Backbone as CSV, one residue per row, in Angstrom:
resi,resn,N_x,N_y,N_z,CA_x,CA_y,CA_z,C_x,C_y,C_z
1,UNK,76.675,103.263,138.767,77.342,104.101,137.633,77.070,103.243,136.529
2,UNK,76.377,104.341,135.306,76.218,104.303,134.278,77.094,104.662,133.224
3,UNK,77.134,103.467,131.864,77.722,103.648,131.124,77.291,104.093,129.933
4,UNK,76.939,104.963,129.084,76.318,105.819,127.905,76.971,104.878,126.748
5,UNK,77.216,103.824,126.320,77.869,103.316,125.587,77.469,102.005,125.263
6,UNK,76.996,101.265,124.534,76.095,99.953,124.049,76.778,99.594,122.628
7,UNK,77.234,98.369,122.942,78.223,97.708,122.234,76.965,97.149,121.149
8,UNK,78.253,97.157,120.037,76.789,96.135,119.085,77.018,95.035,118.546
9,UNK,76.222,94.074,117.960,76.258,92.644,117.938,76.328,91.839,119.355
10,UNK,77.402,90.990,119.165,77.349,90.208,119.856,78.893,90.224,121.758
11,UNK,78.955,91.897,120.889,80.140,92.456,121.708,80.159,93.338,123.325
12,UNK,80.390,92.784,124.576,80.340,93.451,125.883,81.341,94.547,126.150
13,UNK,80.993,95.556,126.618,82.029,96.419,127.748,82.231,95.883,128.802
14,UNK,83.189,95.444,129.512,83.946,94.786,131.110,84.098,96.498,131.428
15,UNK,83.899,96.224,133.112,85.212,96.650,133.708,86.205,95.947,134.359
16,UNK,87.007,95.847,134.384,88.388,94.616,135.111,88.523,94.587,136.827
17,UNK,88.119,94.461,137.664,88.193,94.030,138.865,89.623,94.395,139.437
18,UNK,89.506,94.910,140.594,90.746,95.128,140.931,91.548,94.377,142.696
19,UNK,92.261,94.470,141.878,93.286,92.721,142.690,93.217,93.930,144.130
20,UNK,93.634,92.984,145.079,94.650,93.602,146.332,96.121,94.100,146.421
21,UNK,96.264,95.345,147.032,97.559,96.034,146.793,97.810,95.464,147.493
22,UNK,98.087,94.759,148.547,98.975,93.550,148.993,99.005,92.338,148.984
23,UNK,100.105,91.763,149.162,100.208,89.837,148.717,100.350,89.245,150.634
24,UNK,99.655,88.592,150.699,99.938,87.434,152.217,100.866,87.780,153.105
25,UNK,101.518,87.898,152.499,103.004,88.244,153.491,102.716,90.230,154.070
26,UNK,102.034,90.735,153.712,101.546,92.065,154.190,102.625,93.091,152.699
27,UNK,103.799,92.425,152.271,104.613,92.939,150.803,103.031,94.220,149.905
28,UNK,103.355,95.156,149.797,102.594,96.281,148.683,103.064,96.419,147.654
29,UNK,102.594,95.756,146.554,102.469,95.248,145.174,102.587,96.500,144.368
30,UNK,103.464,97.254,144.119,103.530,97.769,143.530,103.127,97.700,141.886
31,UNK,102.081,98.973,141.449,101.495,99.023,139.963,101.924,98.190,139.070
32,UNK,103.612,98.815,138.714,103.953,98.587,137.386,104.877,96.754,138.040
33,UNK,104.267,96.408,138.781,104.817,94.368,138.976,103.522,93.575,139.353
34,UNK,102.547,94.556,139.271,100.805,94.202,138.888,101.003,93.123,137.620
35,UNK,99.733,92.149,137.901,99.079,92.070,136.175,97.913,91.952,136.604
36,UNK,97.181,92.702,135.385,96.211,93.059,134.760,95.665,91.977,135.598
37,UNK,94.309,92.256,136.372,93.539,91.018,136.336,92.487,90.597,135.419
38,UNK,91.931,88.822,135.700,91.501,88.616,134.165,90.212,88.540,134.360
39,UNK,89.254,89.020,135.706,87.708,89.169,136.673,87.904,90.710,136.130
40,UNK,86.346,90.685,136.125,85.625,91.923,134.909,84.007,91.685,134.995
41,UNK,83.152,93.096,135.467,81.863,93.162,136.044,81.864,93.995,134.145
42,UNK,80.661,93.122,133.361,79.178,93.050,132.727,79.243,94.982,132.726
43,UNK,79.725,95.385,132.302,78.793,96.619,132.532,77.903,97.232,130.441
44,UNK,78.269,96.664,130.197,76.588,97.267,129.025,76.671,95.649,127.879
45,UNK,75.755,95.632,127.419,76.197,93.713,126.482,75.463,94.612,125.036
46,UNK,75.327,93.535,123.571,75.255,94.397,122.539,73.548,93.242,122.629
47,UNK,72.823,93.624,121.612,71.447,93.019,121.448,71.936,91.143,120.996
48,UNK,72.648,90.975,120.464,73.052,89.988,120.048,73.177,89.059,118.603
49,UNK,74.372,88.121,118.537,74.675,88.101,117.580,73.603,87.568,115.889
50,UNK,73.607,87.384,114.997,72.476,87.375,113.580,73.654,86.351,112.966
51,UNK,72.604,85.367,113.276,72.707,83.889,112.667,71.164,83.360,111.287
52,UNK,72.146,82.803,110.558,70.326,82.990,109.328,69.527,83.295,109.606
53,UNK,69.595,84.797,110.067,68.423,85.593,109.986,68.003,85.769,111.447
54,UNK,67.557,84.600,112.587,67.451,85.130,113.560,68.506,86.045,114.817
55,UNK,68.423,86.755,115.361,69.295,86.833,116.320,69.405,85.974,117.086
56,UNK,70.577,85.907,117.683,70.284,85.307,119.436,71.123,85.904,120.594
57,UNK,70.304,86.084,121.485,70.782,86.410,122.597,71.822,86.321,123.280
58,UNK,72.630,87.792,124.236,74.059,87.096,125.119,73.614,86.093,126.189
59,UNK,74.654,85.738,126.663,74.524,84.902,127.708,74.879,85.576,129.048
60,UNK,75.490,86.103,128.742,75.846,87.293,130.074,74.963,88.525,129.631
61,UNK,74.366,88.961,130.728,73.873,90.805,131.206,74.678,91.454,132.203
62,UNK,74.202,92.543,132.390,74.827,93.810,133.028,74.443,93.617,134.880
63,UNK,76.305,93.927,134.795,76.297,93.335,135.959,76.791,92.452,136.682
64,UNK,77.166,91.064,135.947,77.670,89.448,135.423,79.384,90.020,135.720
65,UNK,79.625,88.715,136.767,80.835,88.976,136.760,81.277,87.498,136.390
66,UNK,82.811,87.931,135.080,83.343,86.920,133.965,84.587,87.196,134.492
67,UNK,84.942,85.767,134.050,86.353,86.047,133.848,86.788,85.766,131.821
68,UNK,87.988,85.852,131.812,88.386,86.488,130.672,89.965,86.128,129.812
69,UNK,90.512,85.866,128.679,92.098,85.471,129.408,92.706,87.472,128.972
70,UNK,94.455,86.374,129.130,95.167,87.468,130.096,94.929,88.578,127.981
71,UNK,94.791,88.080,126.621,95.371,88.976,126.007,93.661,89.424,125.310
72,UNK,92.410,89.162,126.308,91.614,89.303,124.868,91.197,90.736,124.690
73,UNK,90.371,91.919,123.643,89.351,92.580,123.481,90.505,93.714,123.524
74,UNK,90.065,94.838,122.802,90.721,95.882,123.501,90.151,97.161,124.382
75,UNK,90.949,97.875,124.842,91.271,98.580,125.778,90.633,100.513,125.305
76,UNK,89.448,100.473,126.246,89.481,101.190,125.968,89.049,102.897,127.125
77,UNK,89.001,103.837,126.611,88.898,104.825,127.882,87.560,105.456,127.705
78,UNK,86.412,105.881,128.773,85.659,106.378,129.096,85.000,106.859,129.552
79,UNK,84.875,109.049,130.259,84.960,109.333,131.396,86.294,109.345,131.938
80,UNK,86.884,109.217,131.518,88.026,108.555,132.423,87.962,107.928,133.423
81,UNK,87.582,106.325,132.187,87.464,104.740,133.650,87.831,103.964,132.689
82,UNK,89.272,102.719,132.303,89.168,102.451,132.041,88.443,101.242,131.487
83,UNK,87.890,100.194,130.410,87.112,99.423,129.791,87.998,98.677,129.058
84,UNK,87.359,96.848,128.890,87.171,96.644,127.656,86.289,95.944,126.838
85,UNK,86.714,95.901,125.511,85.380,95.436,124.856,85.609,94.352,124.349
86,UNK,85.306,93.286,124.058,84.991,91.833,123.161,84.496,91.535,123.167
87,UNK,84.360,89.981,122.842,82.995,89.309,122.034,82.962,88.946,123.383
88,UNK,81.149,88.113,122.966,80.753,87.116,124.081,81.897,86.387,124.268
89,UNK,82.275,85.241,122.875,83.143,84.098,122.371,84.318,83.991,123.322
90,UNK,85.110,85.393,124.051,85.831,85.347,124.296,85.991,85.572,126.079
91,UNK,84.511,85.648,126.347,84.478,85.342,128.101,84.770,83.964,127.992
92,UNK,85.307,83.055,129.210,85.875,82.192,129.465,84.828,81.034,130.596
93,UNK,84.145,82.255,131.311,83.070,82.107,132.186,82.147,82.631,132.945
94,UNK,81.134,82.538,133.716,80.300,83.702,134.342,80.951,83.276,135.673
95,UNK,80.775,84.295,136.943,80.810,83.495,138.329,79.430,83.176,138.282
96,UNK,80.009,82.229,139.714,78.159,82.295,140.199,78.219,83.415,141.899
97,UNK,77.480,83.025,142.811,77.883,83.749,143.306,77.916,83.242,144.464
98,UNK,78.476,81.628,144.833,79.767,80.646,145.430,80.935,81.395,144.826
99,UNK,81.072,81.136,144.033,82.487,81.771,143.516,83.071,83.427,143.135
100,UNK,81.727,84.180,143.526,82.004,85.393,143.689,82.522,85.363,145.267
101,UNK,81.865,84.947,146.466,82.687,84.581,147.503,83.812,84.411,148.168
102,UNK,83.743,82.702,147.032,85.485,82.356,147.134,86.456,83.300,146.663
103,UNK,85.933,83.891,145.569,86.535,84.911,145.310,87.555,86.245,146.086
104,UNK,86.676,86.728,147.047,86.843,87.881,147.570,87.367,87.435,148.528
105,UNK,88.232,86.274,149.779,88.594,85.506,150.434,89.979,85.504,150.377
106,UNK,90.350,85.972,148.975,91.890,86.281,148.841,92.580,85.882,149.894
């Protein structure tokens, strides 16, 4: 999927990853009772913050899976898709390959 939005400076555009529809016991959880996931995929990144006249590149890149705070960022809607946009400093962690596999086994 191509997103035609380029965040400015040290901001990132993130798509939340969907959580499972059912609990371990097989109970289907309605959308109104679910909490929004705090895991997402980076869809676009800015060029980086400028400090003392030098541009500092971001530590994340498009395609990275990340963890972020519950109340982080601003929700935006582009072409009927919901995204979050926030500063790189609000990212809590970047998930590596091993963490991605472990989180998929829930």
